[in-house]
C-alpha positions in Angstrom: -10.1 6.2 -49.7 -9.2 4.0 -52.7 -10.9 3.8 -56.1 -13.0 0.7 -55.3 -14.5 2.4 -52.2 -15.3 5.6 -54.1 -17.1 3.6 -56.9 -19.0 1.7 -54.2 -20.1 4.9 -52.5 -21.2 6.4 -55.8 -23.2 3.2 -56.7 -24.9 3.4 -53.4 -25.9 7.0 -53.9 -27.2 6.2 -57.4 -29.2 3.3 -56.1 -30.8 5.5 -53.4 -31.6 8.1 -56.0 -33.2 5.5 -58.3 -35.3 4.2 -55.5 -36.5 7.7 -54.8 -37.5 8.2 -58.5 -39.2 4.9 -58.5 -41.2 5.9 -55.5 -42.4 9.0 -57.3 -43.4 7.0 -60.3 -45.3 4.6 -58.1 -47.1 7.5 -56.4 -48.2 8.9 -59.8 -49.4 5.5 -60.9 -51.3 5.2 -57.6 -53.0 8.5 -58.2 -54.1 7.5 -61.8 -55.4 4.3 -60.5 -57.4 6.1 -57.8 -59.2 8.2 -60.4 -60.1 5.2 -62.5 -61.4 3.4 -59.4 -63.5 6.4 -58.6 -65.2 6.5 -62.0 -65.8 2.7 -61.8 -67.1 3.0 -58.3 -69.8 5.5 -59.1 -71.3 3.9 -62.2 -74.7 4.1 -60.4 -75.2 7.9 -59.9 -78.4 7.6 -57.9 -76.5 6.1 -55.1 -73.6 8.6 -55.1 -73.3 11.5 -52.6 -73.2 15.1 -53.6 -69.5 15.3 -52.9 -68.7 12.3 -55.0 -70.9 13.5 -57.8 -69.0 16.8 -57.7 -65.6 15.0 -58.1 -67.1 12.9 -60.8 -68.4 15.9 -62.7 -64.9 17.5 -62.5 -63.4 14.3 -64.0 -65.9 14.1 -66.7 -65.4 17.7 -67.7 -61.6 16.9 -67.8 -60.5 19.6 -65.4 -59.0 17.4 -62.8 -57.5 14.8 -65.1 -56.0 17.4 -67.4 -54.5 19.3 -64.5 -53.1 16.2 -63.0 -51.7 15.0 -66.4 -50.0 18.3 -66.9 -48.5 18.2 -63.4 -47.5 14.6 -63.8 -45.7 15.3 -67.1 -43.9 18.3 -65.6 -42.7 16.3 -62.7 -41.6 13.5 -64.9 -39.8 15.9 -67.2 -38.0 17.6 -64.3 -37.0 14.2 -62.9 -35.6 13.2 -66.2 -33.7 16.4 -66.5 -32.1 16.0 -63.0 -31.4 12.4 -63.8 -29.5 13.3 -67.0 -27.6 16.1 -65.2 -26.7 13.8 -62.3 -25.6 11.1 -64.7 -23.3 13.7 -66.4 -21.9 14.9 -63.1 -21.2 11.4 -61.9 -19.5 10.5 -65.1 -17.3 13.7 -65.0 -16.5 13.2 -61.3 -15.6 9.6 -61.9 -13.3 10.5 -64.8 -11.5 13.2 -62.7 -11.3 10.9 -59.7 -9.9 8.2 -61.8 -7.2 10.6 -63.1 -6.3 11.8 -59.6 -6.1 8.3 -58.3 -3.8 7.3 -61.2 -1.6 10.4 -60.4 -1.5 9.5 -56.7 -0.6 5.9 -57.6 2.1 7.1 -59.9 3.5 9.5 -57.2 3.5 6.7 -54.7 5.3 4.4 -57.1 7.8 7.2 -57.9 8.5 7.9 -54.1 8.8 4.2 -53.4 11.3 3.9 -56.2 13.2 6.8 -54.8 13.2 5.3 -51.3 14.4 2.1 -52.8 17.1 4.0 -54.7 18.2 5.8 -51.5 18.1 2.5 -49.5 20.1 0.9 -52.3 22.5 3.8 -52.2 23.0 3.5 -48.5 23.6 -0.2 -48.8 25.9 0.6 -51.7 28.2 2.7 -49.5 29.9 -0.5 -48.6 30.3 -1.2 -52.4 31.9 2.2 -52.9 34.3 1.6 -50.0 34.9 -2.1 -50.8 36.1 -1.1 -54.3 39.2 0.3 -52.5 40.1 -2.9 -50.8 42.9 -3.7 -53.2 44.6 -0.3 -52.9 47.5 -0.1 -50.5 46.7 2.0 -47.5 50.1 3.7 -47.9 48.8 5.1 -51.2 46.2 7.2 -49.2 49.0 8.6 -47.0 51.0 9.6 -50.1 47.9 11.2 -51.7 47.0 13.2 -48.6 50.5 14.5 -48.0 50.6 15.5 -51.7 47.3 17.4 -51.4 48.4 19.1 -48.2 51.5 20.3 -49.9 49.8 21.5 -53.1 46.5 22.6 -51.5 44.6 22.5 -54.8 41.2 24.3 -55.1 39.8 21.4 -57.0 41.2 18.0 -55.8 39.4 16.0 -58.5 40.8 18.1 -61.3 44.2 18.1 -59.6 44.3 14.3 -59.4 42.8 13.8 -62.8 45.5 15.9 -64.4 48.4 14.7 -62.2 51.8 14.2 -63.6 52.0 10.5 -62.6 55.7 10.0 -63.5 56.8 13.1 -61.6 55.0 12.3 -58.4 55.8 8.6 -58.7 59.5 9.5 -58.5 59.0 12.0 -55.7 56.5 10.2 -53.4 56.2 6.5 -54.2 58.7 3.7 -54.1 59.9 1.9 -57.2 57.6 -1.1 -56.6 54.7 1.0 -58.0 54.5 1.4 -61.8 53.0 4.2 -63.7 50.0 2.3 -65.0 49.0 0.9 -61.7 49.3 4.2 -60.0 47.3 5.8 -62.8 44.5 3.2 -62.5 44.4 3.7 -58.7 44.1 7.5 -59.0 41.4 7.2 -61.7 39.5 4.8 -59.5 40.2 7.0 -56.5 38.7 10.0 -58.3 35.6 8.0 -59.2 35.1 7.0 -55.6 35.4 10.6 -54.4 32.9 11.7 -57.0 30.4 9.1 -55.8 30.9 10.1 -52.2 30.3 13.8 -53.0 26.7 13.1 -53.8 26.1 10.4 -51.2 24.2 10.7 -48.0 27.5 10.0 -46.3 28.6 13.5 -47.2 25.2 15.2 -46.4 23.7 13.6 -43.3 24.9 13.1 -39.7 25.5 9.3 -39.5 25.8 9.5 -35.7 22.0 10.1 -35.4 19.5 7.4 -34.6 18.1 7.5 -38.2 21.3 5.9 -39.5 21.8 3.5 -36.6 21.0 0.2 -38.5 22.7 1.4 -41.7 25.8 2.2 -39.7 25.8 -1.1 -37.8 25.6 -3.1 -41.0 28.3 -1.1 -42.6 30.6 -1.4 -39.5 30.0 -5.1 -39.5 31.4 -5.3 -43.1 34.4 -3.0 -42.9 35.7 -3.2 -39.3 38.4 -5.7 -40.3 39.3 -4.1 -43.6 42.6 -2.2 -43.0 42.6 -0.5 -46.4 39.1 0.9 -45.9 40.0 2.1 -42.4 43.0 3.8 -44.0 40.7 5.5 -46.5 38.4 6.7 -43.7 41.4 8.3 -42.0 42.2 9.8 -45.4 38.7 11.3 -45.6 39.2 12.8 -42.1 42.4 14.6 -43.1 40.9 15.6 -46.5 38.6 18.0 -44.6 41.6 20.3 -44.3 41.8 20.5 -48.1 38.2 20.4 -49.3 35.5 21.9 -47.2 32.8 20.2 -49.4 33.8 16.9 -47.7 33.6 18.1 -44.1 30.5 16.0 -43.3 32.0 13.0 -45.0 35.2 13.4 -43.0 33.2 13.9 -39.8 31.2 10.7 -40.4 34.4 8.9 -41.2 35.9 9.9 -37.8 32.7 8.8 -36.1 32.9 5.4 -37.7 36.5 5.0 -36.7 35.5 5.8 -33.1 32.6 3.4 -33.2 34.9 0.7 -34.6 37.3 1.4 -31.7 40.2 1.9 -34.2 43.4 2.9 -32.5 43.6 6.6 -33.1 46.3 7.4 -30.5 49.4 9.4 -31.6 47.7 10.4 -34.9 48.1 13.7 -36.7 44.8 15.5 -37.1 46.2 19.0 -37.7 43.9 21.5 -39.4 41.0 19.0 -39.7 37.4 20.4 -39.8 34.8 18.3 -38.0 31.1 19.1 -37.6 27.7 17.6 -36.7 28.9 14.3 -35.3 29.7 12.4 -32.1 33.1 11.3 -30.9 31.7 9.8 -27.7 34.3 7.4 -26.2 37.0 8.2 -28.7 40.6 7.6 -27.6 42.8 10.4 -29.0 45.6 10.3 -26.6 48.8 12.1 -27.8 47.1 13.1 -31.0 47.9 16.4 -32.6 44.7 18.5 -33.2 46.5 21.8 -33.6 44.6 24.4 -35.7 41.6 22.0 -35.9 38.0 23.3 -36.1 35.1 21.5 -34.4 31.5 22.6 -34.6 28.5 20.8 -33.0 30.5 17.8 -32.0 29.8 15.6 -29.0 32.9 15.0 -26.9 31.6 13.1 -23.9 34.0 10.4 -22.7 36.8 11.1 -25.1 40.4 10.7 -24.1 42.7 13.7 -24.9 45.5 12.7 -22.6 48.8 14.2 -23.8 47.1 15.7 -26.9 48.3 18.8 -28.6 45.6 21.4 -28.9 47.3 24.5 -30.3 45.2 27.3 -31.7 42.0 25.2 -31.9 38.6 26.5 -32.7 36.1 24.2 -31.0 32.6 25.6 -30.8 29.1 24.4 -29.9 30.6 21.3 -28.3 28.2 18.9 -26.7 29.2 17.6 -23.3 27.3 16.6 -20.2 26.3 19.5 -18.0 28.0 18.1 -15.0 31.3 19.4 -16.4 30.2 23.0 -16.8 30.8 24.3 -13.3 34.5 23.9 -12.8 36.1 26.4 -10.5 39.6 27.3 -9.5 41.6 24.3 -8.4 43.4 26.3 -5.8 42.8 29.2 -3.4 41.4 32.5 -4.6 43.6 35.5 -3.9 41.6 38.3 -5.5 38.1 39.1 -6.5 36.4 42.0 -8.2 32.8 42.8 -9.3 32.3 44.7 -12.6 31.0 48.2 -12.3 27.7 47.2 -13.8 27.4 44.3 -11.2 26.8 41.6 -13.8 30.2 39.9 -13.6 32.6 38.6 -11.0 36.3 38.1 -11.7 38.6 36.1 -9.4 42.3 35.5 -9.4 43.8 32.3 -8.0 46.9 30.4 -6.9 46.3 28.2 -10.0 47.5 31.1 -12.2 44.1 31.7 -13.8 41.5 34.5 -13.9 37.9 33.3 -13.8 35.0 35.4 -15.1 31.5 34.4 -13.9 28.0 35.6 -14.6 26.7 36.9 -11.3 23.1 36.0 -12.0 23.6 32.4 -13.1 26.9 31.7 -11.3 28.2 30.1 -14.5 31.7 30.6 -15.8 31.8 32.9 -18.9 35.5 32.8 -19.5 38.7 31.4 -18.1 41.6 33.7 -18.8 44.9 31.7 -19.0 48.2 33.3 -19.7 49.9 34.1 -16.4 52.4 31.6 -15.1 52.1 32.6 -11.4 49.4 33.3 -8.9 47.1 36.3 -9.5 47.2 38.8 -6.8 45.0 41.5 -8.2 42.1 41.9 -10.7 40.2 45.0 -11.7 37.5 46.0 -14.3 37.7 49.1 -16.4 34.9 51.6 -15.7 32.7 50.3 -18.6 33.3 46.6 -17.7 34.8 45.9 -21.1 38.4 45.3 -20.0 39.7 43.2 -17.1 43.3 43.8 -15.8 45.2 41.2 -13.8 48.5 41.4 -11.9 50.5 38.3 -10.9 53.2 37.2 -8.6 55.5 36.8 -11.6 55.3 40.5 -12.3 53.2 40.3 -15.4 50.1 42.5 -16.1 47.6 41.3 -18.7 44.5 43.0 -20.2 41.6 40.8 -21.2 38.7 41.5 -23.5 35.6 40.7 -21.3 33.2 40.2 -24.2 35.5 38.1 -26.5 37.0 36.2 -23.6 40.5 36.7 -25.0 43.8 38.4 -24.0 44.1 42.0 -25.4 47.6 42.8 -24.3 50.5 41.9 -22.0 52.1 45.0 -20.3 55.8 44.7 -20.0 57.7 47.1 -17.7 60.2 45.0 -15.8 57.7 44.7 -13.0 58.4 42.6 -9.9 55.5 40.9 -8.1 52.3 43.0 -8.9 50.1 43.3 -5.9 47.6 45.8 -7.2 46.1 47.1 -10.4 43.4 49.8 -10.8 41.9 51.8 -13.7 41.6 55.6 -13.8 38.0 56.9 -13.9 38.2 57.5 -17.7 39.6 54.0 -18.3 42.5 55.2 -20.2 45.2 54.7 -17.6 46.1 51.7 -15.4 48.1 52.0 -12.3 50.0 49.1 -10.8 51.8 48.6 -7.5 54.5 46.0 -7.2 57.1 44.4 -4.9 59.9 46.6 -6.2 58.3 49.5 -4.4 57.3 51.1 -7.7 54.1 52.5 -9.0 53.7 52.3 -12.8 51.2 54.1 -15.0 50.2 52.4 -18.2 48.6 53.8 -21.4 45.6 51.4 -22.1 45.2 52.4 -25.7 48.9 52.0 -26.6 49.6 49.2 -24.1 52.8 51.0 -23.1 54.4 52.2 -19.9 53.7 55.9 -19.3 55.8 56.4 -16.2 57.5 54.6 -13.3 58.0 56.0 -9.9 59.8 54.7 -6.9 58.2 54.9 -3.5 60.4 56.1 -0.6 61.2 52.9 1.1 63.6 54.2 3.7 61.0 56.6 5.1 58.9 53.7 6.6 59.2 52.7 10.1 60.4 49.1 10.7 57.1 47.9 12.1 55.2 48.9 9.0 57.9 47.8 6.5 58.8 44.2 6.3 57.9 40.6 5.8 60.3 38.2 4.2 61.1 35.0 2.4 64.2 33.2 1.1 64.9 33.4 -2.6 67.2 31.4 -4.9 70.1 33.8 -4.4 70.1 33.0 -0.7 69.6 36.6 0.2 67.2 37.8 2.8 64.5 39.6 0.8 62.2 41.9 2.6 59.0 43.3 1.2 56.5 45.9 2.4 53.1 44.6 3.4 51.0 47.6 4.1 49.0 49.9 1.8 52.1 51.7 0.7 53.1 49.2 -1.9 50.4 46.6 -1.9 47.7 48.8 -3.2 47.4 51.7 -5.7 44.2 53.4 -6.6 42.7 56.4 -8.4 40.5 59.0 -6.8 37.2 59.6 -8.6 38.3 62.9 -10.0 42.0 62.6 -10.8 44.9 60.3 -11.2 46.9 59.6 -8.1 50.4 58.2 -8.9 52.5 58.4 -5.7 56.0 59.7 -5.9 56.7 59.7 -2.2 55.6 57.7 0.9 56.2 58.2 4.6 54.8 56.6 7.7 54.5 58.2 11.1 55.2 56.5 14.5 51.5 56.4 15.3 50.6 54.5 12.1 49.6 57.3 9.7 50.9 56.9 6.2 51.3 59.8 3.8 51.4 59.5 0.0 52.6 62.3 -2.2 51.3 62.3 -5.7 52.3 63.4 -9.2 49.6 66.1 -9.2 50.6 67.7 -6.0 48.0 66.2 -3.6 48.9 64.3 -0.4 46.7 61.5 1.0 46.8 60.5 4.7 45.8 57.0 5.5 45.4 55.1 8.8 47.5 52.0 8.4 45.5 50.1 11.1 42.1 50.7 9.6 43.0 51.1 6.0 40.8 54.2 5.7 41.8 57.5 4.2 41.9 60.3 6.8 42.5 63.4 4.7 43.4 64.6 1.3 45.8 67.6 1.5 45.7 70.0 -1.4 48.1 72.9 -1.8 51.1 72.0 -3.9 51.0 72.9 -7.6 53.5 70.2 -8.6 54.7 66.7 -7.8 55.3 66.0 -4.1 58.8 64.4 -4.1 59.5 64.3 -0.3 57.5 63.8 2.9 58.5 63.6 6.6 56.6 63.3 9.9 57.8 64.7 13.2 58.6 62.1 15.9 55.3 62.9 17.7 53.3 62.4 14.5 51.7 65.8 14.8 53.2 67.6 11.9 53.9 66.5 8.3 56.3 68.3 6.0 56.0 68.0 2.2 58.4 69.2 -0.5 57.4 69.7 -4.2 58.8 70.1 -7.6 59.4 72.6 -10.4 56.2 74.7 -10.4 56.4 75.8 -6.7 59.6 74.3 -5.2 57.9 74.9 -1.8 57.7 73.1 1.6 54.4 72.9 3.3 53.8 72.0 6.9 50.5 70.3 7.8 48.6 69.6 11.0 48.1 65.8 10.9 45.2 65.9 13.3 43.0 68.4 11.4 44.4 68.0 7.8 44.9 71.8 7.6 48.0 73.5 6.3 50.0 75.3 9.0 52.2 77.4 6.7 54.5 77.4 3.7 58.3 77.6 3.5 59.8 79.1 0.4 63.6 79.4 -0.2 64.7 76.8 -2.7 64.6 77.6 -6.4 64.4 73.9 -7.5 62.8 70.7 -6.6 62.8 69.7 -2.9 64.0 66.1 -3.0 64.5 65.4 0.7 63.1 66.5 4.1 64.1 65.5 7.7 62.9 66.7 11.1 65.2 66.7 14.0 64.3 64.3 16.8 62.7 67.0 18.9 60.8 68.5 15.9 62.2 72.0 16.3 64.4 71.9 13.2 63.7 70.8 9.6 66.3 70.2 6.9 65.6 70.2 3.2 67.8 69.1 0.3 67.2 70.4 -3.2 68.0 70.3 -6.9 69.5 73.8 -6.5 72.5 72.0 -4.7 71.7 73.7 -1.4 70.4 72.6 2.0 68.1 74.7 4.1 67.9 74.5 7.9 64.5 75.8 9.1 63.3 76.9 12.5 59.9 75.2 12.7 58.5 77.4 15.4 59.7 80.6 13.9 58.7 79.5 10.4 61.8 80.8 8.8 65.2 79.8 7.5 68.1 79.5 10.0 70.8 78.7 7.5 71.1 77.9 3.8 74.0 75.6 3.4 76.2 75.6 0.3 79.0 73.2 -0.5 77.6 70.5 -2.8 78.0 71.0 -6.5 75.2 68.6 -7.4 71.6 67.8 -6.4 71.1 67.0 -2.7 69.1 63.8 -2.7 69.2 63.0 1.1 69.5 64.8 4.4 69.5 63.2 7.8 69.9 64.5 11.4 71.9 62.7 14.0 69.8 61.4 16.9 71.1 64.1 19.2 70.3 66.8 16.6 73.8 68.3 16.6 74.8 67.1 13.1 73.3 66.9 9.7 74.5 64.6 7.0 73.7 65.1 3.3 74.3 63.0 0.2 74.6 64.4 -3.3 74.8 64.0 -7.0 78.5 65.2 -6.7 79.3 61.7 -5.2 80.2 63.2 -1.8 78.7 63.2 1.7 79.0 66.3 3.9 78.6 66.7 7.6 77.2 70.0 9.0 77.1 71.6 12.4 73.4 72.3 13.0 74.1 75.0 15.6 76.5 77.1 13.5 75.6 76.0 10.0 79.2 75.3 9.2 80.5 72.3 7.2 82.4 69.9 9.5 83.6 67.3 7.0 83.5 66.2 3.4 83.4 62.4 3.0 84.7 61.0 -0.3 84.7 57.4 -1.3 81.7 56.7 -3.6 82.0 56.8 -7.3 78.4 57.6 -8.0 75.5 59.6 -6.7 74.8 59.3 -3.0 71.1 58.6 -2.6 70.9 57.7 1.1 72.6 58.6 4.4 71.7 57.4 7.9 73.2 57.8 11.4 73.4 54.9 13.8 71.4 55.2 17.0 74.4 56.5 19.0 75.4 58.8 16.1 78.9 57.4 16.0 78.6 55.8 12.6 77.1 57.0 9.3 76.0 54.7 6.6 75.7 55.8 2.9 74.2 54.1 -0.1 75.2 55.0 -3.7 74.8 54.6 -7.4 78.1 52.7 -7.4 76.2 49.7 -5.8 78.1 49.9 -2.5 77.4 50.8 1.1 80.0 52.7 3.0 80.3 52.9 6.8 81.9 56.1 8.2 83.4 57.0 11.6 81.6 60.3 12.3 84.2 61.6 14.7 87.2 61.1 12.4 85.4 61.3 9.1 87.2 58.1 8.0 85.7 55.2 6.1 85.2 52.2 8.4 83.9 49.5 6.1 82.6 48.8 2.6 79.7 46.5 2.2 79.4 44.8 -1.2 76.4 42.7 -2.2 74.0 44.7 -4.3 74.1 44.7 -8.1 72.2 48.0 -8.5 71.9 51.5 -7.1 71.5 51.5 -3.3 68.6 53.8 -2.6 68.1 53.3 1.1 70.1 52.4 4.2 68.6 52.1 7.7 70.1 51.0 11.1 68.3 48.6 13.4 67.2 50.0 16.8 70.1 48.4 18.6 72.6 49.5 15.9 74.0 46.0 15.4 72.5 45.5 11.9 71.8 47.5 8.8 69.1 47.1 6.1 69.7 48.2 2.6 67.5 48.3 -0.5 68.5 48.6 -4.2 67.1 48.6 -7.7 68.5 45.1 -8.0 65.1 44.2 -6.3 66.9 43.0 -3.2 66.9 44.2 0.4 69.9 42.9 2.3 70.4 42.5 6.1 73.9 43.2 7.3 75.7 42.2 10.5 77.7 45.3 11.5 80.0 43.3 13.8 81.3 41.3 11.0 80.3 43.7 8.2 78.9 40.7 6.3 75.6 40.0 4.9 73.4 37.8 7.0 72.6 34.5 5.3 69.7 32.2 6.0 72.0 29.5 7.4 72.9 31.9 10.3 71.5 30.2 13.4 71.2 33.5 15.2 68.4 34.4 12.8 67.0 30.8 12.5 63.7 31.6 14.1 63.2 34.8 12.0 63.9 32.9 8.8 61.6 30.0 9.8 58.8 32.5 10.3 59.4 34.3 7.1 60.0 31.4 4.7 57.2 30.7 2.3 57.1 27.4 0.4 56.9 28.3 -3.2 55.6 24.9 -4.3 53.1 23.1 -2.2 52.7 20.0 -4.4 54.0 18.5 -7.5 51.8 19.7 -10.4 53.1 17.0 -12.7 51.2 13.8 -13.1 51.5 10.8 -15.3 49.3 10.8 -18.4 47.9 7.6 -19.8 46.8 6.6 -23.3 44.3 4.1 -21.8 40.8 5.3 -20.8 40.5 5.1 -17.0 38.2 2.3 -15.8 35.3 3.6 -13.7 32.3 1.8 -12.4 30.0 3.8 -14.6 27.7 3.5 -17.5 29.7 6.0 -19.6 33.3 6.7 -20.2 34.9 9.6 -18.5 36.2 12.7 -20.2 40.0 12.8 -19.9 42.6 15.5 -20.8 45.5 14.9 -18.6 48.7 16.7 -19.8 47.0 17.9 -22.9 48.8 20.9 -24.2 46.6 23.9 -25.0 48.0 27.1 -26.6 45.5 29.9 -27.2 42.5 28.8 -29.2 38.9 28.5 -27.9 36.8 25.7 -26.5 33.1 26.6 -26.0 30.0 24.4 -25.6 26.7 25.1 -27.3 25.7 27.5 -24.6 28.8 29.6 -25.1 30.4 28.4 -21.8 34.2 28.3 -21.8 35.4 24.7 -21.3 39.0 25.5 -20.6 38.3 25.3 -16.8 37.2 21.7 -17.5 40.3 20.9 -19.5 42.5 22.5 -16.8 40.7 20.6 -14.0 41.5 17.4 -15.9 45.2 18.2 -15.9 45.7 20.1 -19.1 48.5 22.6 -19.4 47.0 25.9 -20.8 49.1 28.7 -22.1 47.4 31.8 -23.5 
């Protein structure tokens, strides 16, 4: 309500009040007149009634008139009093109202002036920028490089006190003189000061509020190369001065809106916030170490861009991009113990972590350079372990979504990883037939143990593929080497493995327990407890009914177990050092054991006692083996010799010398005419059993040969070594079988595995792809990402999106 309306309202109220007072006066006057009329009416008293005469008498005596006059005067006085009071109230109110109205008008005028000032300021942004039209764009490049080098805490003070002559010689060519440079810098400092306090450095110009202002500004500056150069300068200045981040962010937004060519630009270390880069083309730009916060990136082109160590958070991008999954087959999956998360490992070399409830990706773990064969959560769901085909094991922080550690231990292909119940130890099983235990707190290898490869039967052992060395590589494919695990109550690191003909697999552990598993069902049959120390050797009888186990330093004993019931039959004690090797005769009546006490014991299984203790070696006996007819026993030792023993008499028949290192493996051919031996000297020797003479020497390994085994027909030999190779030998030619051998063509064809299904490289483009769409498409083909983080405003990791667009990601 304005002043005029208020005055009109008060006037109306006053008029109404005056009318009421007038009516009261009229009523009093009418009463006076009635009394006078009454007196005049009854001038002839004889004609008056008794009632009229009574009224007349009261008037004559003055009682009625006096009372009335008094009452009338009181009313008039009260009216006058209220009238005066009302007049004063109205006067005071009008004065106060007038003052308030004047204050309001003054405030309105002041606000209007401020709005006019702000509007003028907005319009004047062009004036500020236009004042730089005559400054060479190269000048801005020189200044920003100088600031990047010096990194001053106060850029205005630094530029104001700059040694012009010094920097003129160092950074500018001779065409610039001191005075012109000085003038440019002074003007430059003035412009920066003006921008500090401008809306351009305080508000987000990408919002609808500044749409018209922005459009007018773009229309004026889009063809001004020097102003465009200055806007690029402001973008890079965000690295030096955090007080100009919004100004630099708005500058980058304007450059995108003007469709300025921003490809192949260096935007290292820039800080951008609260803006939109929708549709920007940043192909082959360097954004390394940049920081983005609350930035819209819909439709931008990052093809070939470098994104090293970036911190991009609260990014705004269409929801359609969020649910990006592995771009290749999933090889492994694991739920967290609390059931809230699901981890998956893929052929695409990534580990993906999803929220079970929402199905959304929480993190994409990138760091492996080969397929992920195994993933496992720690007991408290805080750490995720992953093992890859390339042999690497990585630990990931589930909450932070980052790599904690890489475990290095010369691993081959890692097929299995698992945590101990207390979460302090990780066990891994790999292609090199080794089980490794890792200290999670120290991120170090605690121990490495070889499984006993040669104790497996052929049908449980091998699958193969062709490697670059053209050697026939064989790898175990059953539980023995493809999985390791921990029991709920204790660590199970397996030092020995053996399979029976009926498909039972025995594992001997570091803590003296033995686990029996059914290879066909994958289920554990029994856990055998009895040894007080590491179980180093295991051997089944040929009928799979009895298992023998030999242990280490604390008991040095041999236990015989009933495989059907899981009960211990009896214990054999004779050795005074670790039992490293056990072997049953083919009929199961005799058992041989080799020990660290340099002796071999021949046991009568039925009688449960020693037949002979054989002495001759001067070093640890690592391997014993019966001939198929049970008449001979061969032993290999640390003394670099092989000895043949007569089982019936317990006498040494021959001493075979030829190796120059420990003999770890011996094996008779099916017809018992030939003995093969593998040694630390990296060779395999073939011996004529009857004459004791060396028949052949097989060279091919580049590491200790731990196992040799004849094929069923005796025509070929398999050997394994710590050079990570298993070689197949033709005993007719005494040569290694190559993949080109047509006799084994079908076998190699079945076993070959293509290592590369498709070409992962594609051609990146700097030009946005044309789609029939209302919006441009997000692109990141061949973008190079090293570490860093890329999250949207919901905290969702966007690296799956980047990877799906063709980015190369290295953690």
